[in-house]
C-alpha positions in Angstrom: 84.8 0.7 -14.7 82.8 3.8 -15.8 79.9 1.7 -17.4 79.7 -0.3 -14.2 79.5 2.9 -12.2 76.7 4.2 -14.4 74.7 1.0 -14.2 74.9 1.2 -10.4 73.5 4.7 -10.5 70.6 3.6 -12.7 69.8 0.7 -10.4 69.8 3.0 -7.4 67.5 5.4 -9.2 65.1 2.7 -10.2 65.1 1.3 -6.7 64.4 4.7 -5.2 61.4 5.3 -7.6 59.9 1.9 -6.7 60.3 2.6 -3.0 58.5 6.0 -3.4 55.6 4.4 -5.4 55.2 1.6 -2.8 55.2 4.1 0.0 52.5 6.2 -1.7 50.4 3.2 -2.5 50.5 1.9 1.1 50.3 5.2 2.9 47.0 4.4 4.5 48.6 1.5 6.4 51.8 3.2 7.7 50.9 6.9 7.8 48.3 6.8 10.7 50.6 4.8 13.0 53.5 7.1 12.2 51.4 10.2 13.1 50.4 8.6 16.4 54.1 7.8 17.1 55.0 11.5 16.3 52.2 12.8 18.6 53.2 10.4 21.4 56.9 11.5 21.0 55.9 15.1 21.2 53.8 14.4 24.3 56.6 12.5 26.0 59.0 15.4 25.2 56.7 17.8 26.8 56.3 15.5 29.8 60.2 15.4 30.2 60.4 19.2 30.4 57.7 19.3 33.0 60.3 19.3 35.8 61.7 22.7 34.7 58.4 24.1 33.4 57.3 26.9 35.8 53.7 26.3 34.6 53.7 22.6 35.5 50.3 21.6 36.9 48.3 24.2 35.1 45.8 23.5 32.4 46.9 24.3 28.8 44.9 24.3 25.6 46.1 20.8 24.6 44.8 19.4 27.8 41.4 20.7 27.1 41.1 18.6 23.9 41.3 15.2 25.7 38.7 13.5 27.8 38.6 10.3 29.9 35.2 8.6 30.2 34.3 6.1 32.9 32.5 2.9 32.0 29.4 4.4 33.6 29.7 7.6 31.5 30.1 5.5 28.3 27.0 3.6 29.1 25.0 6.7 29.8 25.7 8.1 26.3 25.4 4.7 24.6 29.1 4.5 23.6 29.4 0.7 23.6 32.2 -1.2 21.9 30.2 -1.4 18.6 30.3 2.4 18.4 34.1 2.6 18.8 35.5 1.4 15.6 37.9 2.4 12.8 37.1 5.0 10.1 36.9 3.7 6.6 36.4 5.1 3.1 33.2 4.4 1.4 30.9 5.7 -1.4 28.4 8.3 -0.2 25.2 9.0 -2.1 23.6 12.4 -1.5 19.8 12.0 -1.2 16.6 14.0 -1.2 13.6 13.2 1.0 10.1 12.8 -0.3 7.0 11.6 1.5 5.7 8.1 0.9 3.0 5.7 2.1 2.8 1.9 2.2 0.4 0.7 -0.4 -0.8 -2.5 -1.9 0.2 -4.0 -5.2 -2.8 -3.5 -7.5 -4.1 -6.8 -8.8 -1.8 -8.9 -6.5 -2.4 -7.9 -2.9 -6.2 -8.3 -2.7 -8.0 -11.4 -4.0 -11.7 -11.7 -4.1 -13.2 -15.2 -3.5 -16.5 -15.7 -5.4 -18.8 -18.5 -6.3 -19.1 -19.6 -9.9 -22.7 -20.6 -9.5 -25.8 -20.0 -7.4 -26.5 -21.9 -4.2 -27.1 -21.9 -0.5 -24.2 -21.6 2.0 -24.2 -24.7 4.1 -20.9 -24.3 6.0 -18.6 -21.3 6.7 -15.1 -22.6 7.8 -13.4 -19.3 7.6 -12.9 -16.8 10.4 -12.4 -13.1 9.5 -8.8 -12.0 10.2 -7.2 -15.5 10.3 -4.3 -16.6 8.2 -4.8 -19.5 5.8 -2.7 -21.1 3.0 -3.8 -21.5 -0.6 -6.1 -24.5 -1.2 -7.7 -24.3 2.2 -11.5 -25.0 2.4 -13.4 -21.8 3.1 -17.1 -22.4 2.2 -19.4 -25.2 1.2 -22.4 -24.4 -1.0 -25.5 -26.5 -1.9 -25.9 -25.9 -5.6 -29.2 -24.5 -6.7 -28.1 -23.3 -10.2 -30.8 -24.5 -12.6 -28.4 -24.5 -15.6 -26.0 -26.8 -13.9 -28.7 -29.2 -12.6 -30.5 -29.4 -15.9 -27.3 -29.8 -17.9 -26.1 -32.6 -15.7 -29.5 -34.3 -16.1 -29.4 -34.0 -19.8 -25.9 -35.4 -19.8 -26.9 -38.5 -17.8 -29.9 -39.0 -20.1 -27.7 -38.8 -23.2 -25.2 -41.2 -21.7 -28.0 -43.7 -21.0 -29.5 -43.3 -24.5 -26.0 -43.8 -26.0 -25.6 -47.1 -24.1 -28.9 -48.3 -25.3 -28.0 -47.5 -28.9 -24.7 -49.3 -28.6 -26.4 -52.4 -27.4 -29.0 -52.2 -30.1 -26.3 -51.8 -32.8 -24.4 -54.8 -31.4 -27.6 -56.9 -31.7 -28.5 -55.7 -35.2 -25.0 -56.3 -36.4 -25.3 -60.1 -35.8 -28.7 -60.2 -37.3 -27.6 -58.2 -40.4 -24.7 -60.6 -41.0 -27.2 -63.6 -41.1 -29.6 -61.7 -43.4 -32.5 -61.6 -41.0 -32.6 -57.8 -40.9 -31.9 -55.5 -43.8 -28.7 -53.3 -43.8 -30.7 -50.1 -43.8 -32.0 -50.7 -40.3 -28.5 -51.0 -38.9 -27.4 -47.8 -40.7 -30.3 -45.9 -39.2 -29.3 -47.0 -35.7 -25.7 -46.0 -36.4 -26.8 -42.5 -37.5 -28.8 -42.2 -34.3 -25.7 -43.1 -32.3 -23.7 -40.4 -34.0 -26.4 -37.8 -33.2 -26.2 -38.8 -29.5 -22.4 -38.6 -29.5 -22.7 -35.0 -30.9 -25.2 -34.1 -28.3 -23.1 -35.6 -25.5 -20.1 -33.6 -26.7 -22.2 -30.4 -26.6 -23.4 -31.1 -23.1 -19.9 -31.7 -21.9 -18.8 -28.4 -23.3 -21.8 -26.7 -21.5 -20.6 -28.2 -18.2 -17.0 -27.0 -18.9 -18.4 -23.5 -19.4 -20.2 -23.8 -16.1 -16.9 -24.5 -14.4 -16.6 -28.3 -14.2 -13.4 -30.0 -15.2 -13.0 -33.0 -17.5 -12.3 -35.2 -14.5 -15.5 -34.1 -12.8 -17.5 -34.7 -16.0 -16.1 -38.2 -16.3 -17.1 -38.9 -12.6 -20.7 -37.8 -13.4 -20.8 -40.2 -16.4 -19.3 -43.1 -14.4 -21.2 -42.7 -11.1 -24.5 -41.6 -12.7 -24.9 -39.1 -9.8 -25.5 -35.4 -10.0 -23.0 -33.1 -8.2 -25.0 -31.1 -5.7 -22.5 -29.4 -3.3 -19.7 -27.0 -4.1 -16.5 -26.4 -2.0 -14.8 -23.0 -2.2 -11.1 -22.9 -1.6 -8.6 -20.2 -0.9 -7.0 -19.2 -4.2 -3.3 -19.1 -4.9 -1.9 -15.8 -6.1 0.3 -17.4 -8.8 -0.9 -20.9 -9.5 -4.3 -22.1 -10.9 -4.4 -25.6 -9.5 -7.2 -24.7 -7.1 -9.5 -23.2 -9.7 -11.2 -26.5 -10.5 -14.5 -26.7 -8.8 -14.3 -28.9 -5.7 -17.5 -30.8 -5.2 -18.8 -33.3 -2.6 -16.5 -36.2 -1.9 -13.3 -34.2 -2.4 -11.2 -34.6 0.8 -10.2 -31.2 2.0 -9.5 -29.6 5.4 -11.5 -26.6 6.6 -9.7 -23.3 7.2 -9.5 -23.7 11.0 -7.9 -27.1 10.6 -5.3 -26.0 8.1 -1.8 -25.5 9.6 -0.1 -22.3 8.5 2.9 -23.0 6.2 4.8 -19.8 7.0 7.5 -19.8 9.6 8.2 -16.9 12.0 11.6 -16.2 13.5 12.2 -18.8 16.2 9.6 -21.2 14.9 10.0 -24.8 13.7 12.4 -24.9 10.7 10.6 -27.8 9.2 7.7 -25.5 8.1 7.5 -24.6 4.5 8.3 -21.0 3.7 5.1 -20.0 1.8 3.4 -16.6 2.5 -0.1 -17.1 4.0 -3.2 -15.3 2.9 -5.1 -13.1 5.4 -8.9 -13.4 5.3 -9.5 -9.7 5.3 -13.3 -9.8 5.1 -16.1 -12.5 5.2 -19.3 -11.3 3.5 -21.6 -14.3 3.8 -23.1 -16.5 6.6 -24.5 -20.0 6.9 -27.9 -20.4 5.2 -27.5 -17.4 2.9 -28.5 -17.7 -0.7 -25.8 -16.5 -3.1 -26.0 -15.8 -6.8 -23.4 -16.8 -9.4 -20.4 -14.5 -9.3 -21.2 -13.1 -5.9 -18.2 -12.2 -3.7 -17.9 -14.5 -0.6 -14.7 -13.1 1.0 -11.8 -10.8 0.4 -8.3 -12.2 1.0 -4.9 -10.3 1.0 -1.3 -11.3 0.4 0.9 -9.0 2.4 4.2 -10.8 1.7 5.2 -8.0 -0.6 3.9 -4.4 -0.8 4.8 -1.1 -2.5 6.0 2.2 -1.2 4.1 4.9 -3.1 6.3 7.9 -3.1 5.3 11.4 -4.1 8.1 13.3 -5.9 7.7 17.0 -6.6 7.7 18.2 -10.2 11.2 19.7 -9.9 12.6 16.4 -8.7 11.7 14.5 -11.9 15.3 14.7 -13.4 16.8 13.5 -10.1 14.3 10.6 -9.9 15.0 9.6 -13.5 18.8 9.7 -12.9 18.5 7.4 -9.9 16.4 4.9 -11.9 18.8 5.0 -14.9 21.8 4.3 -12.6 20.0 1.5 -10.8 20.7 3.1 -7.4 19.0 1.6 -4.4 16.7 3.8 -2.3 16.1 4.0 1.4 13.0 4.5 3.5 12.8 6.0 7.0 9.9 5.1 9.4 9.5 7.5 12.3 8.4 5.9 15.5 7.1 7.7 18.6 9.8 7.9 21.3 12.1 5.5 19.5 14.9 5.7 17.0 13.8 5.9 13.4 13.8 2.6 11.5 15.8 2.8 8.2 15.0 0.3 5.4 17.9 0.0 3.0 18.6 -1.5 -0.4 15.1 -1.1 -1.8 14.4 -1.4 -5.5 12.8 1.5 -7.5 10.2 -0.3 -9.6 8.6 2.4 -11.8 7.2 5.9 -11.8 3.8 7.1 -13.1 3.6 8.6 -16.6 1.5 11.5 -15.5 1.7 14.2 -12.8 -1.2 14.5 -10.4 -3.3 17.5 -11.5 -4.1 18.7 -7.9 -0.9 18.0 -5.9 1.4 18.5 -8.9 3.4 15.4 -7.7 4.6 12.4 -9.5 3.9 9.0 -7.9 6.6 6.4 -8.0 6.7 2.9 -6.6 9.4 1.1 -4.5 9.3 -2.7 -3.8 8.9 -3.4 -0.1 9.4 -7.0 1.1 7.4 -7.8 4.2 7.8 -10.3 7.0 5.7 -11.8 9.8 6.6 -10.5 13.3 4.0 -12.3 15.4 1.9 -15.4 15.1 -0.9 -16.5 17.5 -2.9 -19.7 17.4 -6.5 -19.4 18.8 -8.2 -22.2 20.7 -10.3 -23.2 17.7 -7.2 -23.8 15.6 -7.4 -20.5 13.7 -4.0 -18.8 13.2 -3.6 -15.1 13.2 -0.4 -13.3 12.0 0.9 -9.8 12.3 3.0 -8.3 9.4 5.8 -5.8 10.0 4.7 -3.3 7.4 1.0 -2.3 7.1 -1.0 -0.5 4.4 -1.3 3.2 5.0 1.9 3.5 7.0 3.6 6.8 6.3 7.4 7.1 5.8 10.1 9.2 4.1 11.8 7.9 1.0 15.5 8.8 0.4 16.3 9.1 -3.3 20.0 9.2 -4.2 20.8 12.0 -6.5 24.6 12.2 -6.5 27.4 9.7 -5.8 30.7 10.6 -4.1 33.3 7.8 -4.0 36.1 7.4 -1.4 34.7 9.6 1.4 34.7 9.5 5.2 31.1 9.1 6.1 30.0 9.3 9.7 26.6 9.3 11.5 25.4 12.7 12.8 26.0 11.6 16.4 29.7 11.1 15.7 30.3 14.8 15.0 30.0 17.7 17.5 29.5 21.3 16.4 30.6 24.4 18.2 30.1 27.6 16.3 31.7 27.2 12.9 33.8 24.3 14.1 33.1 20.6 13.9 34.9 17.9 15.9 35.2 14.1 16.2 36.7 12.2 19.1 39.6 9.9 18.3 40.5 7.1 20.8 44.0 7.5 22.3 44.5 4.6 24.8 41.9 5.2 27.6 41.2 8.8 26.5 39.4 10.5 23.6 41.1 13.3 21.8 39.0 16.0 20.2 40.0 16.4 16.5 38.8 19.3 14.4 37.5 18.3 11.0 36.1 19.9 7.9 32.6 19.0 6.9 31.8 18.8 3.1 28.1 17.8 3.5 25.7 17.2 6.3 22.1 16.1 6.4 19.7 14.6 9.0 21.5 11.2 9.2 25.1 11.5 7.8 28.1 13.7 7.8 30.7 13.7 5.0 34.2 14.8 6.0 36.8 16.3 3.8 39.8 14.0 3.3 42.3 16.7 4.3 44.5 14.7 6.6 42.9 15.7 9.9 41.4 12.2 10.1 42.7 9.1 8.3 41.2 5.7 7.5 41.7 3.0 10.2 41.8 5.5 13.0 39.5 4.6 15.8 36.9 7.2 16.8 33.6 7.4 18.7 30.6 6.9 16.4 28.1 8.1 19.1 27.9 10.7 21.8 30.1 13.4 20.3 27.8 16.2 21.5 27.8 14.9 25.1 31.6 14.5 25.0 31.9 18.1 23.7 29.8 19.4 26.6 32.0 17.4 29.1 35.1 19.0 27.7 33.6 22.5 28.1 32.7 21.7 31.7 36.2 20.3 32.3 37.8 23.5 30.9 35.6 25.8 33.0 35.5 23.6 36.1 37.3 26.0 38.5 35.5 28.0 41.3 34.4 31.4 40.2 35.9 34.0 42.7 32.9 36.2 42.1 30.4 33.5 42.9 27.6 34.9 45.1 28.5 38.6 44.5 26.2 41.0 42.7 28.0 43.6 40.4 
């Protein structure tokens, strides 16, 4: 019997240990409701003694920490349902603020459209400021480049001479077989043909250097016509399919006829999602003579930009630490009379390898995806778009420098301050109870609370309007009539 008794004791001990471990592991789920139950029990006990309490009906300190808000009052301070939600633990990254500016991606944002050869502008299909897609016809040019015209002429002459030699060789071959003409005469004509073939190959290479493709050279040889007009297209930032010279006879649509391929929120979903190019500047007009290599227009691709930040010299270790840890950065855009816009989850691309000698700052670059917020189609068919972020726009860059896991993080509007004390407002039925809290860290946008048991995860609090609610409590506590009102002392 004694061993059985000892075994029972061991089983009870093991069961007790398991129960304690399970209770500790699940304390976040049962501890807050238990605290609420205890508080409500204490409140009900105080209410039961109210009949014999000689101070019943008077305001006490605990009554001054609770507030009831009407629906109108909640609306006035913006305390909607989305700002009354449970508290949760999250990872907080302490940040530093440095100034920044929206800038272009060098070599990618701006694209210059130039002519590969001299000529006269016969048509200008582009409108400055409009949005076009890659491959759109922008300009038509009548070619006046002497090198291209003379090389095409020599090519056609060589092709004709080569055909004559081929026919002559075919005729001499039959005569040589019959012995009417000596073999030497046939060999001389074959050598002449080989010389023409070498000359033809050189002329083809010359046309390739001037910008013509193999297909266009073959067209010249087949049609026996010179190419006299050049079509300039909108280039593609990544592909090179539109770099082939487009000459007369190529079916293309002018810029104003081209439909934009980029959709805007609320537009037709069937449109292809391809960022359009904005015709930033048109530098030529109809009838103008242009030289080879002259810039006709400047186009811009605003679908992705950079944020150029300016970190101070003492912030270099913090910036390097954020880059090494792969932490995301934020950007804050201040707007006049409106709430600041916060851009989150931005990638830190790279930082410069030298410090600016005048400002003593280090430039670093953050990837900034852009989007179209407005699209307007004019009467002539031209499409104009407005991008969300614009070059030169100033903002603040938030660089994470330290990471704190499992913290209660609240917005600044959720915490009220009175002297050295900080408070949050916890929902209790139709009322809000003021709860004192300890603040570990506070900046312009966030407050980190100490996890000291004053506030637990899953408890529902007000995430907005704490300052206004604190003022209402102060007015409620001092709402009596001053007996000395109107007297001078």
